[in-house]
C-alpha positions in Angstrom: -11.6 -8.3 -37.6 -8.8 -9.2 -39.9 -8.5 -11.8 -42.7 -5.4 -14.0 -42.4 -3.9 -16.5 -44.8 -0.7 -18.4 -44.1 0.2 -16.0 -41.3 -0.2 -13.0 -43.5 -2.9 -10.4 -43.0 -4.9 -9.8 -46.2 -6.4 -6.6 -47.4 -9.9 -7.7 -48.6 -10.1 -4.9 -51.1 -6.9 -6.0 -52.9 -6.1 -9.0 -55.1 -3.9 -11.6 -53.3 -2.0 -14.8 -54.1 -2.7 -18.1 -52.3 0.2 -20.1 -50.9 -0.3 -22.6 -53.7 0.0 -19.9 -56.3 -3.7 -19.4 -57.1 -4.7 -15.7 -57.7 -7.8 -14.2 -56.1 -9.4 -10.9 -57.1 -10.0 -7.9 -54.9 -13.2 -8.3 -52.9 -13.3 -12.1 -53.2 -12.9 -12.6 -49.4 -15.9 -10.3 -48.7 -18.2 -12.0 -51.1 -17.7 -15.6 -49.9 -19.1 -17.4 -46.9 -17.1 -18.6 -43.9 -16.9 -22.2 -45.1 -15.5 -21.2 -48.5 -12.9 -18.9 -46.9 -11.8 -21.6 -44.5 -11.6 -24.2 -47.2 -8.9 -22.1 -48.9 -7.1 -21.4 -45.6 -8.4 -17.9 -44.9 -9.5 -17.2 -41.3 -10.8 -14.3 -39.4 -9.0 -13.1 -36.3 -9.8 -10.3 -33.8 -7.8 -7.2 -34.2 -5.3 -7.0 -31.4 -4.2 -3.5 -30.4 -0.4 -3.2 -30.3 1.1 -3.2 -26.8 1.6 0.3 -25.5 5.2 1.3 -25.4 6.3 4.4 -23.4 9.1 5.5 -25.8 10.6 7.7 -23.2 11.7 4.7 -21.2 11.5 1.7 -23.7 12.8 1.0 -27.2 10.1 -1.6 -27.7 7.8 -3.6 -25.5 9.9 -5.3 -22.9 13.1 -3.7 -24.2 14.0 -0.8 -21.7 16.5 1.9 -22.5 19.7 2.3 -20.5 18.9 3.0 -16.9 22.0 5.1 -16.1 21.3 7.4 -19.1 17.7 7.8 -18.2 18.6 8.6 -14.6 21.2 11.1 -15.7 18.6 12.9 -17.9 16.1 13.0 -15.0 18.6 14.4 -12.6 19.6 17.0 -15.2 15.9 17.9 -15.7 15.4 18.1 -12.0 18.3 20.5 -11.4 17.3 22.6 -14.4 13.7 22.8 -13.1 14.9 23.9 -9.7 17.1 26.6 -11.2 14.3 27.9 -13.4 11.8 28.1 -10.5 14.3 29.8 -8.2 15.1 32.3 -11.0 11.5 33.4 -10.9 12.1 34.6 -7.3 15.5 36.1 -8.0 13.8 39.4 -9.1 12.0 39.7 -5.8 15.2 39.1 -3.9 17.2 41.5 -6.0 14.5 44.2 -5.7 14.6 43.9 -1.9 18.4 44.1 -1.9 18.5 47.2 -4.1 16.1 49.1 -1.8 18.0 48.2 1.3 20.8 50.3 2.8 21.9 47.6 5.2 21.7 43.9 5.5 19.2 44.2 8.3 16.9 46.3 6.1 17.3 43.6 3.3 16.3 40.8 5.7 13.3 42.9 6.8 12.2 43.7 3.3 12.7 40.2 1.9 9.4 38.3 2.2 9.6 35.6 4.8 7.6 33.2 2.6 10.1 33.7 -0.2 13.0 32.6 2.1 11.0 29.5 3.1 10.2 28.8 -0.5 13.7 29.0 -1.8 15.1 26.7 0.9 12.2 24.2 0.4 12.7 24.2 -3.3 16.3 23.1 -2.9 15.3 20.5 -0.4 12.7 19.1 -2.8 15.2 19.1 -5.7 17.7 17.1 -3.6 15.0 14.7 -2.5 13.9 14.1 -6.1 17.5 13.4 -7.0 17.8 10.8 -4.2 14.6 9.2 -5.4 16.0 8.9 -8.9 19.3 7.5 -7.8 17.5 4.9 -5.6 15.8 3.4 -8.7 17.3 0.1 -9.7 15.1 -0.7 -12.8 13.6 1.3 -15.6 10.2 0.2 -14.4 10.8 1.8 -11.0 12.0 5.0 -12.6 8.9 5.3 -14.8 6.7 4.6 -11.8 8.4 7.4 -10.0 7.3 9.9 -12.6 4.3 8.4 -14.3 2.7 6.1 -11.7 -0.9 6.4 -10.7 -1.6 8.7 -7.8 -3.2 5.8 -5.9 -2.5 2.1 -5.9 -4.2 -0.9 -4.1 -2.8 -1.6 -0.7 -1.1 -5.0 -0.3 -0.6 -7.3 2.6 2.7 -8.8 3.9 2.4 -11.5 1.2 1.8 -9.0 -1.6 -1.9 -9.8 -2.1 -4.3 -6.9 -2.8 -6.3 -5.7 0.2 -10.1 -5.3 -0.2 -12.7 -3.8 2.0 -14.3 -6.4 4.4 -17.8 -7.8 4.1 -19.0 -6.1 7.3 -18.1 -3.0 9.3 -18.8 -1.7 12.8 -20.8 1.4 13.3 -22.7 3.1 16.1 -26.3 2.2 16.5 -28.8 5.0 15.9 -32.2 5.8 17.3 -34.9 5.2 14.7 -36.9 8.2 16.0 -34.3 11.0 15.5 -31.2 9.3 14.1 -29.0 10.1 17.0 -26.3 7.7 18.2 -27.1 5.2 20.8 -24.9 5.2 23.9 -24.8 3.0 27.0 -25.2 4.1 30.7 -21.6 5.3 30.7 -21.9 7.3 27.6 -20.0 4.9 25.4 -21.2 4.4 21.8 -23.2 1.2 21.3 -21.8 -0.5 18.2 -23.3 -3.0 15.8 -22.1 -5.0 12.8 -23.6 -4.2 9.5 -23.0 -5.1 5.8 -20.2 -3.1 4.2 -21.6 -1.2 1.2 -18.2 -1.3 -0.5 -17.3 -4.8 0.4 -14.8 -6.5 -1.9 -13.6 -3.2 -3.5 -9.8 -2.5 -3.4 -8.4 -0.5 -0.5 -6.6 2.4 -2.2 -3.6 4.3 -0.8 -1.3 7.0 -2.0 1.3 5.5 -4.4 4.6 5.3 -2.4 6.5 4.9 -5.6 5.7 8.4 -6.9 8.1 11.2 -6.9 7.8 14.6 -5.1 5.8 16.2 -8.0 3.0 17.1 -5.7 5.3 19.1 -3.5 6.7 20.8 -6.5 3.2 22.1 -7.3 2.7 23.3 -3.7 6.0 25.2 -3.8 5.0 26.8 -7.2 1.8 27.9 -5.5 3.8 29.4 -2.7 6.0 31.2 -5.3 2.9 32.7 -6.9 1.6 33.9 -3.5 4.9 35.4 -2.6 5.2 37.2 -5.9 1.9 38.9 -5.3 2.9 40.1 -1.9 
């Protein structure tokens, strides 16, 4: 809680001056009751945490940085990352080339997984650049790189989708728990309460960038390096 007078937050452990010029000693606010404080215009308000500002994308809350400059930096970082990752595999390619007497021998010695990795890495880098260029707002760009892995599914009107009150499931035999089927072998279904009714239906965030694929390719690089 904070003590406020005339729009100014007071430090209760320091002396302060009333708007009418009266002087109050340090600690005065803490030793008086609520009625007395309010009679001189001092009120208590809840501490409000400042709004979080992602300084990579915003100058202040609601004040985004230049979109084109942000996109240019992200594209530069993407190209640089691709170059650095491919450089890790250059040694393996060069080693295979040095040992080969012919191009055919080089192709045979070069790990197939490495060839796939290098081509895929370039594809991923190009895809990432296209994703960046497609962003029309700073908010979209930030979501591309820092959004949640999963988001709530929405319907055609933009409303959040939740799990239904009931679900269909196969009836089971009480004796042994096996599924009940009809004479033709089809499952006999029943409607039962949904244990997760009303909770959000979550899906993979379509606004995220290809970071997950980057990680998969880096795993492939590690595998190839060990072969």
